[in-house]
N, CA, C and O atoms as a MOPAC input file, in Angstrom:
PM7 MOZYME 1SCF
protein

 N      0.85300 1    -1.17100 1     0.00000 1
 C      0.00000 1     0.00000 1     0.00000 1
 C      0.90400 1     1.24100 1     0.00000 1
 O      1.80900 1     1.34900 1     0.82800 1
 N      0.65900 1     2.17600 1    -0.92900 1
 C      1.47800 1     3.39200 1    -0.98300 1
 C      1.37800 1     4.19300 1     0.31300 1
 O      0.36600 1     4.15900 1     1.01300 1
 N      2.47000 1     4.92200 1     0.61300 1
 C      2.55600 1     5.68800 1     1.86500 1
 C      1.42800 1     6.70800 1     1.98800 1
 O      0.89500 1     6.89300 1     3.08300 1
 N      1.04800 1     7.37400 1     0.90100 1
 C     -0.02300 1     8.38400 1     0.94200 1
 C     -1.34100 1     7.75400 1     1.37000 1
 O     -2.09200 1     8.34900 1     2.14200 1
 N     -1.62200 1     6.57500 1     0.88100 1
 C     -2.87400 1     5.89600 1     1.24200 1
 C     -2.83000 1     5.46100 1     2.70100 1
 O     -3.82200 1     5.60000 1     3.41600 1
 N     -1.68900 1     4.93400 1     3.15400 1
 C     -1.55800 1     4.53800 1     4.56300 1
 C     -1.77500 1     5.73900 1     5.47700 1
 O     -2.47200 1     5.63900 1     6.48700 1
 N     -1.18000 1     6.86700 1     5.12400 1
 C     -1.33300 1     8.07100 1     5.92800 1
 C     -2.78300 1     8.52300 1     5.94800 1
 O     -3.30100 1     8.89400 1     7.00200 1
 N     -3.44400 1     8.49900 1     4.80000 1
 C     -4.84900 1     8.90900 1     4.73000 1
 C     -5.72200 1     8.00400 1     5.58800 1
 O     -6.62100 1     8.48300 1     6.27900 1
 N     -5.46800 1     6.70800 1     5.55000 1
 C     -6.25500 1     5.75900 1     6.34200 1
 C     -6.03700 1     6.00700 1     7.83500 1
 O     -6.99500 1     6.00100 1     8.60900 1
 N     -4.78900 1     6.22300 1     8.24200 1
 C     -4.50400 1     6.49100 1     9.65300 1
 C     -5.12800 1     7.79900 1    10.10100 1
 O     -5.68000 1     7.87400 1    11.19900 1
 N     -5.04800 1     8.84400 1     9.26100 1
 C     -5.66800 1    10.12200 1     9.59800 1
 C     -7.17400 1     9.95900 1     9.75600 1
 O     -7.76800 1    10.47500 1    10.70300 1
 N     -7.78500 1     9.24000 1     8.82400 1
 C     -9.22900 1     9.03200 1     8.88700 1
 C     -9.61000 1     8.27300 1    10.14900 1
 O    -10.59600 1     8.60500 1    10.80700 1
 N     -8.84300 1     7.27400 1    10.47900 1
 C     -9.12900 1     6.47700 1    11.68000 1
 C     -9.02500 1     7.35600 1    12.92500 1
 O     -9.86500 1     7.26100 1    13.82000 1
 N     -8.00700 1     8.20700 1    12.99100 1
 C     -7.84500 1     9.08800 1    14.14200 1
 C     -9.04200 1    10.03400 1    14.26000 1
 O     -9.58800 1    10.21100 1    15.34900 1
 N     -9.45500 1    10.64400 1    13.13300 1
 C    -10.58200 1    11.58000 1    13.17300 1
 C    -11.88200 1    10.85800 1    13.51200 1
 O    -12.74500 1    11.42300 1    14.18300 1
 N    -12.03000 1     9.61700 1    13.05500 1
 C    -13.22500 1     8.84100 1    13.39800 1
 C    -13.26800 1     8.57400 1    14.89700 1
 O    -14.32300 1     8.70800 1    15.51800 1
 N    -12.13300 1     8.19800 1    15.48500 1
 C    -12.08000 1     7.97100 1    16.92800 1
 C    -12.37600 1     9.25300 1    17.69500 1
 O    -13.11600 1     9.23600 1    18.67900 1
 N    -11.79900 1    10.36700 1    17.24500 1
 C    -12.06900 1    11.64900 1    17.89800 1
 C    -13.54500 1    12.02800 1    17.78500 1
 O    -14.14300 1    12.50000 1    18.75200 1
 N    -14.12800 1    11.82300 1    16.61000 1
 C    -15.55000 1    12.13700 1    16.42200 1
 C    -16.40700 1    11.26900 1    17.32900 1
 O    -17.35200 1    11.76100 1    17.94500 1
 N    -16.09000 1     9.99200 1    17.41600 1
 C    -16.84400 1     9.10700 1    18.30400 1
 C    -16.66900 1     9.51800 1    19.76900 1
 O    -17.63600 1     9.52500 1    20.53100 1
 N    -15.44900 1     9.85700 1    20.16000 1
 C    -15.18100 1    10.27800 1    21.53100 1
 C    -15.97800 1    11.53300 1    21.87700 1
 O    -16.65100 1    11.57400 1    22.90700 1
 N    -15.90800 1    12.56500 1    21.01800 1
 C    -16.60800 1    13.82100 1    21.32500 1
 C    -18.11800 1    13.67200 1    21.21000 1
 O    -18.86200 1    14.39900 1    21.86900 1
 N    -18.57700 1    12.74400 1    20.38600 1
 C    -20.01100 1    12.44900 1    20.34400 1
 C    -20.44700 1    11.91900 1    21.69900 1
 O    -21.44500 1    12.37100 1    22.26000 1
 N    -19.70500 1    10.97400 1    22.21600 1
 C    -20.02300 1    10.39200 1    23.52200 1
 C    -19.95600 1    11.45600 1    24.61600 1
 O    -20.85500 1    11.53800 1    25.45400 1
 N    -18.89800 1    12.27100 1    24.61600 1
 C    -18.76900 1    13.33000 1    25.62400 1
 C    -19.97300 1    14.26800 1    25.56000 1
 O    -20.55900 1    14.61100 1    26.58700 1
 N    -20.33500 1    14.67800 1    24.34800 1
 C    -21.45700 1    15.60800 1    24.20500 1
 C    -22.76400 1    14.97500 1    24.67100 1
 O    -23.54400 1    15.62600 1    25.36600 1
 N    -23.01900 1    13.72000 1    24.30300 1
 C    -24.23800 1    13.05400 1    24.75400 1
 C    -24.28900 1    12.96700 1    26.27300 1
 O    -25.34500 1    13.17100 1    26.87100 1
 N    -23.15300 1    12.66400 1    26.90200 1
 C    -23.10200 1    12.58000 1    28.36300 1
 C    -23.40800 1    13.94500 1    28.98200 1
 O    -24.17700 1    14.03300 1    29.93900 1
 N    -22.80700 1    15.01000 1    28.43800 1
 C    -23.05600 1    16.35200 1    28.97800 1
 C    -24.52600 1    16.74200 1    28.79100 1
 O    -25.12500 1    17.34400 1    29.68200 1
 N    -25.10400 1    16.40300 1    27.63900 1
 C    -26.52000 1    16.72200 1    27.40500 1
 C    -27.40200 1    15.97300 1    28.39200 1
 O    -28.32100 1    16.55700 1    28.96700 1
 N    -27.13800 1    14.69700 1    28.59500 1
 C    -27.93900 1    13.91000 1    29.54200 1
 C    -27.75700 1    14.44200 1    30.96200 1
 O    -28.72700 1    14.55800 1    31.71100 1
 N    -26.51700 1    14.76500 1    31.33400 1
 C    -26.28200 1    15.32400 1    32.66900 1
 C    -26.98300 1    16.67200 1    32.83000 1
 O    -27.51300 1    16.98100 1    33.89700 1
 N    -26.98200 1    17.46800 1    31.76400 1
 C    -27.67900 1    18.75200 1    31.81400 1
 C    -29.17400 1    18.53000 1    32.02400 1
 O    -29.80900 1    19.23700 1    32.80700 1
 N    -29.72100 1    17.56400 1    31.33400 1
 C    -31.14100 1    17.24500 1    31.50200 1
 C    -31.43200 1    16.78100 1    32.92800 1
 O    -32.35000 1    17.27800 1    33.57900 1
 N    -30.64000 1    15.82300 1    33.40000 1
 C    -30.88200 1    15.25100 1    34.72600 1
 C    -30.68600 1    16.26300 1    35.85400 1
 O    -31.31100 1    16.15400 1    36.90900 1
 N    -29.81700 1    17.24700 1    35.62400 1
 C    -29.53200 1    18.22900 1    36.67200 1
 C    -30.33300 1    19.51100 1    36.52400 1
 O    -30.10700 1    20.46800 1    37.26500 1
 N    -31.25900 1    19.54700 1    35.58700 1
 C    -32.09700 1    20.73400 1    35.41800 1
 C    -31.36300 1    21.93300 1    34.84700 1
 O    -31.47800 1    23.04500 1    35.36400 1
 N    -30.61400 1    21.70700 1    33.78600 1
 C    -29.90000 1    22.76000 1    33.06300 1
 C    -28.71500 1    23.35900 1    33.82100 1
 O    -28.39000 1    24.53000 1    33.62400 1
 N    -28.07500 1    22.58800 1    34.67100 1
 C    -26.91400 1    23.12200 1    35.38400 1
 C    -25.60800 1    22.95300 1    34.60700 1
 O    -24.56600 1    23.44200 1    35.04200 1
 N    -25.65200 1    22.27600 1    33.48100 1
 C    -24.43500 1    22.03200 1    32.69600 1
 C    -24.35100 1    22.93800 1    31.46400 1
 O    -23.47700 1    22.75400 1    30.61600 1
 N    -25.24300 1    23.89900 1    31.36600 1
 C    -25.32200 1    24.74300 1    30.16700 1
 C    -23.99700 1    25.42400 1    29.85900 1
 O    -23.64200 1    25.57400 1    28.68900 1
 N    -23.26300 1    25.83500 1    30.87600 1
 C    -21.99600 1    26.53400 1    30.63300 1
 C    -20.95800 1    25.63600 1    29.95600 1
 O    -20.03000 1    26.14100 1    29.32400 1
 N    -21.10000 1    24.32300 1    30.07600 1
 C    -20.18500 1    23.39300 1    29.42400 1
 C    -20.63900 1    23.04000 1    28.01100 1
 O    -19.82600 1    22.63400 1    27.18000 1
 N    -21.91600 1    23.19300 1    27.74200 1
 C    -22.44700 1    22.77700 1    26.44500 1
 C    -21.84900 1    23.56400 1    25.27900 1
 O    -21.52500 1    22.97500 1    24.24800 1
 N    -21.69900 1    24.86600 1    25.42000 1
 C    -21.15000 1    25.67600 1    24.32800 1
 C    -19.77700 1    25.20000 1    23.87800 1
 O    -19.59100 1    24.90600 1    22.69800 1
 N    -18.80900 1    25.11800 1    24.79000 1
 C    -17.48100 1    24.64700 1    24.38200 1
 C    -17.47200 1    23.20900 1    23.86500 1
 O    -16.78700 1    22.90800 1    22.88800 1
 N    -18.22700 1    22.32100 1    24.51100 1
 C    -18.25000 1    20.92300 1    24.06400 1
 C    -18.89600 1    20.82300 1    22.68200 1
 O    -18.41200 1    20.07800 1    21.82900 1
 N    -19.98300 1    21.56300 1    22.45300 1
 C    -20.62700 1    21.56900 1    21.13500 1
 C    -19.67700 1    22.10900 1    20.06700 1
 O    -19.62000 1    21.57100 1    18.96000 1
 N    -18.93500 1    23.16400 1    20.39000 1
 C    -17.99300 1    23.75100 1    19.42700 1
 C    -16.89700 1    22.76200 1    19.05600 1
 O    -16.55200 1    22.62500 1    17.88200 1
 N    -16.34900 1    22.07400 1    20.05000 1
 C    -15.31300 1    21.07300 1    19.77100 1
 C    -15.90000 1    19.93900 1    18.93600 1
 O    -15.28500 1    19.50300 1    17.96300 1
 N    -17.07000 1    19.46600 1    19.30500 1
 C    -17.72200 1    18.38400 1    18.57700 1
 C    -17.94700 1    18.76300 1    17.11200 1
 O    -17.64500 1    17.97900 1    16.21300 1
 N    -18.47300 1    19.95200 1    16.87700 1
 C    -18.73600 1    20.39300 1    15.50100 1
 C    -17.43700 1    20.47600 1    14.70800 1
 O    -17.38400 1    20.04900 1    13.55500 1
 N    -16.39100 1    21.02300 1    15.32000 1
 C    -15.10700 1    21.13300 1    14.62500 1
 C    -14.55000 1    19.75600 1    14.26600 1
 O    -14.10700 1    19.53900 1    13.13800 1
 N    -14.57300 1    18.84000 1    15.21100 1
 C    -14.04600 1    17.48600 1    14.96200 1
 C    -14.88700 1    16.77100 1    13.91200 1
 O    -14.33800 1    16.12200 1    13.02100 1
 N    -16.20300 1    16.87900 1    14.00300 1
 C    -17.07100 1    16.23900 1    13.02400 1
 C    -16.87200 1    16.82800 1    11.62600 1
 O    -16.89100 1    16.09800 1    10.63500 1
 N    -16.68200 1    18.14500 1    11.54700 1
 C    -16.45200 1    18.78400 1    10.25300 1
 C    -15.13500 1    18.31600 1     9.63800 1
 O    -15.07900 1    18.02700 1     8.44300 1
 N    -14.07900 1    18.24000 1    10.44200 1
 C    -12.78900 1    17.77300 1     9.91800 1
 C    -12.88800 1    16.31100 1     9.50700 1
 O    -12.38900 1    15.93300 1     8.44700 1
 N    -13.52000 1    15.49000 1    10.32400 1
 C    -13.69700 1    14.07500 1     9.99900 1
 C    -14.45800 1    13.91400 1     8.68200 1
 O    -14.06400 1    13.11600 1     7.83200 1
 N    -15.53700 1    14.66300 1     8.51100 1
 C    -16.32900 1    14.57900 1     7.28000 1
 C    -15.53000 1    15.06900 1     6.07100 1
 O    -15.58300 1    14.46700 1     4.99900 1
 N    -14.79500 1    16.15900 1     6.25300 1
 C    -13.96400 1    16.67800 1     5.16100 1
 C    -12.88600 1    15.67800 1     4.77800 1
 O    -12.59900 1    15.49000 1     3.59600 1
 N    -12.28900 1    15.03600 1     5.77200 1
 C    -11.26800 1    14.01700 1     5.52300 1
 C    -11.84700 1    12.86100 1     4.70700 1
 O    -11.22300 1    12.38500 1     3.75900 1
 N    -13.04600 1    12.41700 1     5.08600 1
 C    -13.69400 1    11.33600 1     4.34200 1
 C    -13.98600 1    11.75200 1     2.90400 1
 O    -13.80100 1    10.96300 1     1.97700 1
 N    -14.44300 1    12.99100 1     2.71800 1
 C    -14.73300 1    13.46300 1     1.35800 1
 C    -13.45200 1    13.58600 1     0.53600 1
 O    -13.44000 1    13.24800 1    -0.64700 1
 N    -12.39200 1    14.06000 1     1.14900 1
 C    -11.11100 1    14.14300 1     0.45500 1
 C    -10.68700 1    12.75700 1    -0.00900 1
 O    -10.26400 1    12.58300 1    -1.15200 1
 N    -10.80000 1    11.76500 1     0.88000 1
 C    -10.45300 1    10.39500 1     0.51100 1
 C    -11.32400 1     9.89100 1    -0.63400 1
 O    -10.83000 1     9.25500 1    -1.56500 1
 N    -12.60800 1    10.17600 1    -0.56200 1
 C    -13.51700 1     9.72900 1    -1.62400 1
 C    -13.08400 1    10.30600 1    -2.97100 1
 O    -12.97100 1     9.57900 1    -3.95900 1
 N    -12.84400 1    11.60900 1    -3.00200 1
 C    -12.53400 1    12.28100 1    -4.25800 1
 C    -11.12400 1    11.99900 1    -4.75600 1
 O    -10.80800 1    12.29800 1    -5.90800 1
 N    -10.27600 1    11.43100 1    -3.90900 1
 C     -8.93000 1    11.04600 1    -4.33300 1
 C     -8.76800 1     9.52800 1    -4.35500 1
 O     -7.65700 1     9.00000 1    -4.35100 1
 N     -9.90600 1     8.85000 1    -4.37800 1
 C     -9.95800 1     7.39100 1    -4.49600 1
 C     -9.17400 1     6.65400 1    -3.40800 1
 O     -8.59900 1     5.59400 1    -3.65600 1
 N     -9.15600 1     7.22300 1    -2.20400 1
 C     -8.56300 1     6.55000 1    -1.05600 1
 C     -9.64600 1     5.96400 1    -0.16700 1
 O     -9.35300 1     5.41200 1     0.89300 1
 N    -10.88700 1     6.08200 1    -0.59100 1
 C    -11.99800 1     5.70900 1     0.27600 1
 C    -11.95800 1     4.21300 1     0.58400 1
 O    -12.33400 1     3.38000 1    -0.24100 1
 N    -11.49900 1     3.89900 1     1.77900 1
 C    -11.39200 1     2.51100 1     2.21200 1
 C    -12.32100 1     2.33100 1     3.40900 1
 O    -12.20300 1     3.02900 1     4.41700 1
 N    -13.22800 1     1.40200 1     3.28100 1
 C    -14.16300 1     1.15900 1     4.37100 1
 C    -15.38500 1     2.04900 1     4.24300 1
 O    -15.44800 1     2.95300 1     3.41000 1
 N    -16.35200 1     1.75900 1     5.10000 1
 C    -17.60800 1     2.49200 1     5.04000 1
 C    -18.07800 1     2.78900 1     6.44800 1
 O    -18.22000 1     1.88300 1     7.27000 1
 N    -18.31800 1     4.05400 1     6.72200 1
 C    -18.80800 1     4.48100 1     8.03200 1
 C    -19.84900 1     5.55800 1     7.80000 1
 O    -19.54600 1     6.74800 1     7.88900 1
 N    -21.07100 1     5.15100 1     7.50200 1
 C    -22.09900 1     6.13900 1     7.14600 1
 C    -22.45900 1     7.07500 1     8.29000 1
 O    -22.56100 1     6.66400 1     9.44600 1
 N    -22.65100 1     8.34900 1     7.94000 1
 C    -22.98700 1     9.36400 1     8.92400 1
 C    -24.43100 1     9.34300 1     9.36300 1
 O    -24.81600 1    10.07900 1    10.27100 1
 N    -25.24200 1     8.50100 1     8.72600 1
 C    -26.64500 1     8.44000 1     9.09400 1
 C    -26.82200 1     7.99100 1    10.54200 1
 O    -27.79800 1     8.36200 1    11.19500 1
 N    -25.87600 1     7.19000 1    11.04400 1
 C    -25.94900 1     6.73100 1    12.43100 1
 C    -25.88100 1     7.88900 1    13.40700 1
 O    -26.62200 1     7.93000 1    14.38800 1
 N    -24.97200 1     8.84700 1    13.12900 1
 C    -24.87800 1    10.03800 1    13.97400 1
 C    -26.20200 1    10.80000 1    13.95400 1
 O    -26.71400 1    11.20700 1    14.99700 1
 N    -26.73800 1    10.98400 1    12.76600 1
 C    -27.96600 1    11.76400 1    12.62400 1
 C    -29.13800 1    11.04700 1    13.28500 1
 O    -29.98100 1    11.69200 1    13.90900 1
 N    -29.20200 1     9.73300 1    13.15900 1
 C    -30.27700 1     8.97700 1    13.79700 1
 C    -30.23500 1     9.16100 1    15.31700 1
 O    -31.25600 1     9.44300 1    15.94400 1
 N    -29.05000 1     8.99800 1    15.90100 1
 C    -28.92400 1     9.16200 1    17.35700 1
 C    -29.27100 1    10.58500 1    17.78600 1
 O    -29.95000 1    10.78700 1    18.79200 1
 N    -28.80600 1    11.55800 1    17.02700 1
 C    -29.12800 1    12.95100 1    17.32700 1
 C    -30.63100 1    13.18300 1    17.26400 1
 O    -31.19700 1    13.84300 1    18.13600 1
 N    -31.27300 1    12.64600 1    16.24400 1
 C    -32.71300 1    12.84700 1    16.06600 1
 C    -33.48600 1    12.23700 1    17.23400 1
 O    -34.40200 1    12.86000 1    17.77100 1
 N    -33.11700 1    11.02900 1    17.62300 1
 C    -33.78100 1    10.37800 1    18.75700 1
 C    -33.60300 1    11.21700 1    20.02300 1
 O    -34.55400 1    11.42200 1    20.77700 1
 N    -32.38200 1    11.69900 1    20.24900 1
 C    -32.12700 1    12.49100 1    21.44700 1
 C    -32.91200 1    13.80600 1    21.42200 1
 O    -33.51900 1    14.17800 1    22.42700 1
 N    -32.90700 1    14.50600 1    20.30000 1
 C    -33.60200 1    15.79500 1    20.20100 1
 C    -35.10300 1    15.60400 1    20.39200 1
 O    -35.73600 1    16.35800 1    21.13000 1
 N    -35.67700 1    14.59900 1    19.73000 1
 C    -37.11800 1    14.34600 1    19.87800 1
 C    -37.44500 1    14.01700 1    21.33700 1
 O    -38.41800 1    14.52900 1    21.89100 1
 N    -36.63200 1    13.16500 1    21.95000 1
 C    -36.85700 1    12.81900 1    23.35000 1
 C    -36.78500 1    14.03300 1    24.26700 1
 O    -37.62700 1    14.20500 1    25.14800 1
 N    -35.78000 1    14.87000 1    24.05700 1
 C    -35.64200 1    16.07200 1    24.88600 1
 C    -36.77800 1    17.06400 1    24.65600 1
 O    -37.25600 1    17.69100 1    25.60100 1
 N    -37.21100 1    17.20600 1    23.40600 1
 C    -38.33000 1    18.10800 1    23.12200 1
 C    -39.62500 1    17.61600 1    23.76100 1
 O    -40.39000 1    18.40700 1    24.31300 1
 N    -39.86600 1    16.31900 1    23.68700 1
 C    -41.06400 1    15.75100 1    24.31100 1
 C    -41.02200 1    16.00400 1    25.81900 1
 O    -42.01900 1    16.41000 1    26.41500 1
 N    -39.87100 1    15.76300 1    26.42200 1
 C    -39.74700 1    15.99900 1    27.85900 1
 C    -39.89100 1    17.48600 1    28.19900 1
 O    -40.48400 1    17.83900 1    29.21800 1
 N    -39.35000 1    18.34600 1    27.34900 1
 C    -39.48400 1    19.77900 1    27.59200 1
 C    -40.94600 1    20.20800 1    27.49200 1
 O    -41.44100 1    20.94000 1    28.34900 1
 N    -41.63300 1    19.75500 1    26.45000 1
 C    -43.03300 1    20.14500 1    26.26200 1
 C    -43.95600 1    19.55700 1    27.33000 1
 O    -45.02700 1    20.10100 1    27.59800 1
 N    -43.54000 1    18.45500 1    27.93300 1
 C    -44.35100 1    17.88100 1    29.00600 1
 C    -44.00900 1    18.51600 1    30.35200 1
 O    -44.51200 1    18.10200 1    31.39700 1
 N    -43.15000 1    19.52500 1    30.30500 1
 C    -42.72100 1    20.27500 1    31.49600 1
 C    -42.04300 1    19.38000 1    32.51900 1
 O    -42.16700 1    19.58900 1    33.72600 1
 N    -41.34100 1    18.40400 1    32.03300 1
 C    -40.61900 1    17.49800 1    32.91900 1
 C    -39.49500 1    18.25800 1    33.60800 1
 O    -38.57400 1    18.74200 1    32.95000 1
 N    -39.56600 1    18.36300 1    34.91200 1
 C    -38.54100 1    19.01300 1    35.73400 1
 C    -38.21600 1    20.43500 1    35.26900 1
 O    -37.11200 1    20.92500 1    35.50700 1
 N    -39.15200 1    21.08500 1    34.62200 1
 C    -38.91400 1    22.45400 1    34.16800 1
 C    -37.69300 1    22.53900 1    33.24600 1
 O    -37.01000 1    23.56200 1    33.20800 1
 N    -37.42700 1    21.47600 1    32.51700 1
 C    -36.26500 1    21.41500 1    31.62500 1
 C    -36.47800 1    22.30900 1    30.41600 1
 O    -37.58300 1    22.39700 1    29.88000 1
 N    -35.39500 1    22.97800 1    29.98700 1
 C    -35.41600 1    23.78600 1    28.77100 1
 C    -34.27900 1    23.29300 1    27.88800 1
 O    -33.12100 1    23.27600 1    28.30300 1
 N    -34.61900 1    22.89300 1    26.66700 1
 C    -33.59700 1    22.42100 1    25.72800 1
 C    -32.65600 1    23.57200 1    25.39000 1
 O    -33.09400 1    24.57800 1    24.83200 1
 N    -31.36600 1    23.44300 1    25.71900 1
 C    -30.42300 1    24.52600 1    25.43600 1
 C    -30.27500 1    24.76500 1    23.92800 1
 O    -30.25800 1    23.82200 1    23.13800 1
 N    -30.17000 1    26.01800 1    23.55200 1
 C    -30.05200 1    26.36400 1    22.13300 1
 C    -28.79200 1    25.76300 1    21.51900 1
 O    -28.76900 1    25.46100 1    20.32600 1
 N    -27.73900 1    25.58600 1    22.32600 1
 C    -26.49800 1    24.99200 1    21.80200 1
 C    -26.73600 1    23.57500 1    21.28400 1
 O    -26.16400 1    23.16900 1    20.27300 1
 N    -27.57200 1    22.84300 1    21.97800 1
 C    -27.85700 1    21.46000 1    21.57700 1
 C    -28.64700 1    21.45700 1    20.27000 1
 O    -28.33800 1    20.70300 1    19.34800 1
 N    -29.66100 1    22.30200 1    20.20500 1
 C    -30.48100 1    22.36000 1    18.98800 1
 C    -29.65300 1    22.85800 1    17.80700 1
 O    -29.77400 1    22.32100 1    16.70500 1
 N    -28.82600 1    23.86000 1    18.01200 1
 C    -27.96600 1    24.39000 1    16.94200 1
 C    -26.98200 1    23.33000 1    16.45600 1
 O    -26.72700 1    23.21600 1    15.25700 1
 N    -26.44100 1    22.56800 1    17.37500 1
 C    -25.50600 1    21.50100 1    16.99600 1
 C    -26.20800 1    20.45600 1    16.14800 1
 O    -25.63200 1    19.95600 1    15.18100 1
 N    -27.43000 1    20.12300 1    16.49000 1
 C    -28.21800 1    19.17700 1    15.69700 1
 C    -28.39200 1    19.68900 1    14.26200 1
 O    -28.26500 1    18.92200 1    13.30800 1
 N    -28.67500 1    20.95600 1    14.11800 1
 C    -28.84100 1    21.54600 1    12.78300 1
 C    -27.53300 1    21.46700 1    11.99800 1
 O    -27.54600 1    21.17000 1    10.80300 1
 N    -26.41400 1    21.72800 1    12.65400 1
 C    -25.11100 1    21.62700 1    11.98100 1
 C    -24.84200 1    20.18100 1    11.55200 1
 O    -24.35800 1    19.94000 1    10.44600 1
 N    -25.15200 1    19.23200 1    12.41600 1
 C    -24.96600 1    17.81500 1    12.07600 1
 C    -25.80300 1    17.45700 1    10.84400 1
 O    -25.31900 1    16.76700 1     9.94700 1
 N    -27.04900 1    17.92000 1    10.79900 1
 C    -27.88500 1    17.68400 1     9.61400 1
 C    -27.25000 1    18.30700 1     8.36600 1
 O    -27.25200 1    17.70500 1     7.29200 1
 N    -26.71400 1    19.50800 1     8.51900 1
 C    -26.07000 1    20.18700 1     7.38700 1
 C    -24.85100 1    19.43700 1     6.88500 1
 O    -24.65700 1    19.30200 1     5.67700 1
 N    -24.02900 1    18.94600 1     7.80500 1
 C    -22.83900 1    18.17900 1     7.40800 1
 C    -23.25700 1    16.91900 1     6.66600 1
 O    -22.65300 1    16.57000 1     5.65200 1
 N    -24.28500 1    16.23100 1     7.15800 1
 C    -24.76100 1    15.03200 1     6.47100 1
 C    -25.28000 1    15.37900 1     5.07600 1
 O    -24.99400 1    14.66300 1     4.11700 1
 N    -26.03100 1    16.46000 1     4.95500 1
 C    -26.58100 1    16.84800 1     3.65500 1
 C    -25.46500 1    17.12900 1     2.65600 1
 O    -25.53800 1    16.69400 1     1.50600 1
 N    -24.44300 1    17.84500 1     3.08000 1
 C    -23.33200 1    18.17600 1     2.18300 1
 C    -22.57000 1    16.91800 1     1.77800 1
 O    -22.23600 1    16.75000 1     0.60500 1
 N    -22.29200 1    16.03600 1     2.73000 1
 C    -21.53100 1    14.83300 1     2.39500 1
 C    -22.34700 1    13.87800 1     1.51800 1
 O    -21.78700 1    13.21100 1     0.64700 1
 N    -23.64400 1    13.80800 1     1.73600 1
 C    -24.48300 1    12.95100 1     0.86900 1
 C    -24.53500 1    13.49900 1    -0.55300 1
 O    -24.48000 1    12.73800 1    -1.51800 1
 N    -24.64000 1    14.81000 1    -0.67900 1
 C    -24.65300 1    15.43200 1    -2.00400 1
 C    -23.31700 1    15.19000 1    -2.70600 1
 O    -23.28200 1    14.88700 1    -3.89900 1
 N    -22.23200 1    15.32200 1    -1.97100 1
 C    -20.91100 1    15.06800 1    -2.53600 1
 C    -20.77700 1    13.60600 1    -2.98000 1
 O    -20.22600 1    13.32200 1    -4.04400 1
 N    -21.28000 1    12.69600 1    -2.16700 1
 C    -21.23100 1    11.27100 1    -2.50300 1
 C    -22.02800 1    10.98500 1    -3.77000 1
 O    -21.57400 1    10.23900 1    -4.63800 1
 N    -23.21000 1    11.57500 1    -3.87500 1
 C    -24.04300 1    11.39200 1    -5.07000 1
 C    -23.33800 1    11.94500 1    -6.30200 1
 O    -23.31800 1    11.30600 1    -7.35500 1
 N    -22.76400 1    13.13000 1    -6.16600 1
 C    -22.04800 1    13.74200 1    -7.28700 1
 C    -20.83300 1    12.89500 1    -7.67800 1
 O    -20.55400 1    12.72700 1    -8.86500 1
 N    -20.12600 1    12.37400 1    -6.70800 1
 C    -18.97100 1    11.52900 1    -6.97600 1
 C    -19.39000 1    10.27700 1    -7.76100 1
 O    -18.74200 1     9.90200 1    -8.73900 1
 N    -20.48000 1     9.64000 1    -7.31900 1
 C    -20.93900 1     8.43400 1    -8.00500 1
 C    -21.33200 1     8.71200 1    -9.43900 1
 O    -21.04000 1     7.91900 1   -10.33300 1
 N    -22.00600 1     9.85500 1    -9.66700 1
 C    -22.40400 1    10.22900 1   -11.03200 1
 C    -21.19500 1    10.51600 1   -11.90600 1
 O    -21.17300 1    10.13300 1   -13.07500 1
 N    -20.20400 1    11.17500 1   -11.36100 1
 C    -19.05400 1    11.57100 1   -12.16600 1
 C    -18.01300 1    10.45600 1   -12.34700 1
 O    -17.08600 1    10.60300 1   -13.14400 1
 N    -18.15800 1     9.36800 1   -11.62800 1
 C    -17.19800 1     8.25300 1   -11.73500 1
 C    -17.85200 1     6.96200 1   -12.21700 1
 O    -17.44300 1     5.86800 1   -11.82900 1
 N    -18.84300 1     7.09300 1   -13.04200 1
 C    -19.50100 1     5.88200 1   -13.57600 1
 C    -18.69900 1     5.28900 1   -14.68900 1
 O    -19.09300 1     4.27100 1   -15.25900 1

């Protein structure tokens, strides 16, 4: 395997691990914020910002690999979006039912929108790549 491909695979693996790690950290902070009645809000902004940055770099890395034919393996982003959607719907239902006077922090909702945007861009890129490489 050429050195450039090995490096790309290792970089992608590192960014995937970081994305998974920060996803877990963010979910834990969101759940703790819910359970504690919005006492973790001050941590949500920085954690959401780090998560978005890592996810954006990870997605860009995957797209770079795709467009340079280094795309090895498959790790669809729909899983991230599915988990986010379940969490957001659950939190909204709990908020609307006035459970513990919980208020969904805007940082969480904004992060969900960014995650949807990243998925939309990467799916469009994937579709365009498939059309142009037939």
